[in-house]
C-alpha positions in Angstrom: 0.1 0.0 0.3 1.3 3.5 -0.8 2.0 5.5 2.7 0.3 8.6 0.9 -3.4 6.7 0.9 -5.4 6.0 3.5 -6.6 2.5 3.2 -10.4 3.3 2.4 -11.3 7.0 1.3 -14.3 8.7 1.0 -13.9 9.2 -2.5 -13.1 5.2 -3.1 -16.6 4.6 -1.8 -18.7 7.2 -4.2 -16.3 5.8 -7.2 -17.7 2.0 -5.9 -21.2 3.6 -5.6 -21.6 5.2 -8.9 -19.9 2.2 -10.6 -22.9 0.1 -8.8 -25.6 2.5 -10.1 -24.2 2.5 -13.4 -24.2 -1.2 -13.0 -28.0 -1.5 -12.0 -29.1 1.0 -14.5 -27.9 -0.8 -17.4 -28.5 -4.6 -16.2 -32.0 -3.6 -14.3 -33.9 -5.2 -11.8 -37.5 -6.1 -13.2 -40.5 -4.4 -11.7 -40.6 -6.5 -8.5 -43.5 -8.0 -9.2 -44.4 -11.9 -10.7 -43.3 -12.2 -14.0 -45.5 -12.7 -16.8 -46.0 -14.0 -20.1 -47.6 -12.8 -23.2 -50.8 -14.7 -23.9 -53.0 -14.7 -27.2 -55.8 -16.7 -27.8 -59.1 -17.5 -29.6 -62.8 -17.8 -28.5 -65.1 -19.6 -30.9 -68.3 -20.4 -30.2 -70.1 -23.1 -32.7 -66.9 -22.4 -34.8 -67.6 -18.6 -35.2 -65.7 -15.6 -33.0 -67.2 -15.0 -29.9 -66.7 -10.9 -30.1 -66.8 -9.4 -26.6 -66.7 -12.5 -24.6 -64.7 -12.0 -21.4 -62.1 -14.7 -20.7 -60.5 -14.9 -17.0 -57.9 -17.1 -16.0 -57.7 -18.5 -12.2 -54.9 -19.9 -10.9 -55.0 -24.0 -9.6 -52.1 -23.9 -7.2 -49.1 -22.2 -6.3 -47.1 -19.6 -4.1 -49.4 -16.6 -2.3 -48.2 -14.3 -5.3 -49.6 -16.5 -8.1 -52.8 -17.6 -6.5 -54.1 -13.9 -5.8 -53.7 -13.2 -9.8 -56.8 -13.4 -12.2 -55.2 -12.3 -15.7 -58.4 -11.3 -18.0 -59.5 -10.3 -21.4 -61.9 -9.5 -23.6 -62.5 -10.6 -27.3 -62.2 -8.8 -30.1 -64.3 -9.1 -33.4 -61.9 -11.8 -34.7 -62.6 -13.3 -31.0 -58.9 -12.8 -30.5 -58.4 -12.0 -26.9 -54.6 -11.0 -24.9 -54.5 -11.1 -21.2 -54.0 -8.6 -18.5 -52.8 -8.8 -15.1 -51.1 -6.0 -13.9 -50.7 -3.6 -16.8 -52.6 -3.5 -20.2 -51.3 -6.7 -22.2 -48.8 -7.7 -20.3 -49.5 -11.4 -20.1 -50.0 -14.2 -17.4 -47.8 -15.8 -14.7 -46.7 -19.2 -15.5 -48.7 -21.6 -14.2 -51.4 -23.9 -14.9 -55.2 -22.4 -15.1 -59.1 -22.9 -14.8 -60.4 -20.7 -17.3 -63.9 -18.8 -17.1 -65.7 -17.2 -20.3 -68.7 -15.2 -20.7 -70.4 -13.8 -23.8 -72.9 -11.4 -22.4 -75.8 -10.0 -24.9 -78.8 -7.8 -24.5 -81.7 -9.8 -25.0 -85.1 -10.4 -24.4 -88.3 -8.2 -23.6 -88.3 -4.3 -22.1 -89.7 -4.5 -18.7 -92.2 -1.9 -18.4 -90.3 0.0 -15.8 -87.0 0.5 -18.3 -86.5 3.4 -20.5 -84.9 2.2 -23.7 -83.9 6.1 -24.4 -82.1 6.5 -21.4 -79.9 3.2 -22.0 -82.5 0.6 -20.5 -83.2 -2.5 -22.9 -83.8 -5.8 -22.7 -82.0 -8.5 -20.0 -78.5 -9.0 -20.1 -77.7 -12.7 -20.4 -75.0 -15.0 -21.1 -75.0 -16.5 -24.4 -73.5 -19.5 -22.9 -76.1 -20.1 -20.6 -73.6 -19.7 -18.0 -71.8 -23.3 -18.6 -68.1 -21.8 -19.2 -68.2 -19.2 -16.1 -68.1 -21.1 -12.9 -64.0 -22.2 -12.3 -65.1 -25.5 -10.8 -67.6 -26.7 -13.7 -66.3 -24.8 -16.9 -64.1 -27.8 -17.9 -61.5 -25.1 -19.5 -57.8 -25.2 -18.7 -55.2 -24.0 -19.4 -51.3 -24.1 -18.7 -49.0 -20.6 -19.7 -45.2 -21.2 -20.1 -42.2 -19.2 -20.0 -42.5 -17.6 -23.7 -45.2 -17.0 -25.8 -48.7 -18.6 -25.3 -51.0 -18.8 -27.9 -54.4 -20.8 -26.7 -57.7 -21.4 -28.6 -61.0 -22.2 -26.9 -64.0 -24.3 -29.0 -67.1 -23.9 -27.1 -70.6 -24.9 -27.6 -73.8 -22.6 -27.5 -76.0 -25.6 -26.6 
């Protein structure tokens, strides 16, 4: 060691701190949240796209941070969806899921006490009769894996 230098001077700590800060900025440290992977898919009912269907993924088993998530989406005109967990279209954590799908429609007669000109209308009903919107009874499952995931659900209206 040189006699004119102290073993540990404040300048050395400053240089080390700047170097570490730069390293963290370059490598990144994630958002501190559970990892999510892209999940896209299609919902078809009787072979046709189900526009406006709601898709919800319910985790089957895993750590608490996984079990509290409920990735969801709504289908577009072609029946396509892209899951959201924490941020729009950020995908879903890897794991096994039960899938719930509901496809709502306004139908039925307008009740006498509802004004159709003020946003009232027929009853809102699930076109699928609720068969696919109960996690224990839907019969729909999915596995999300590390990387890109492309899923397809083919449902029957009756």
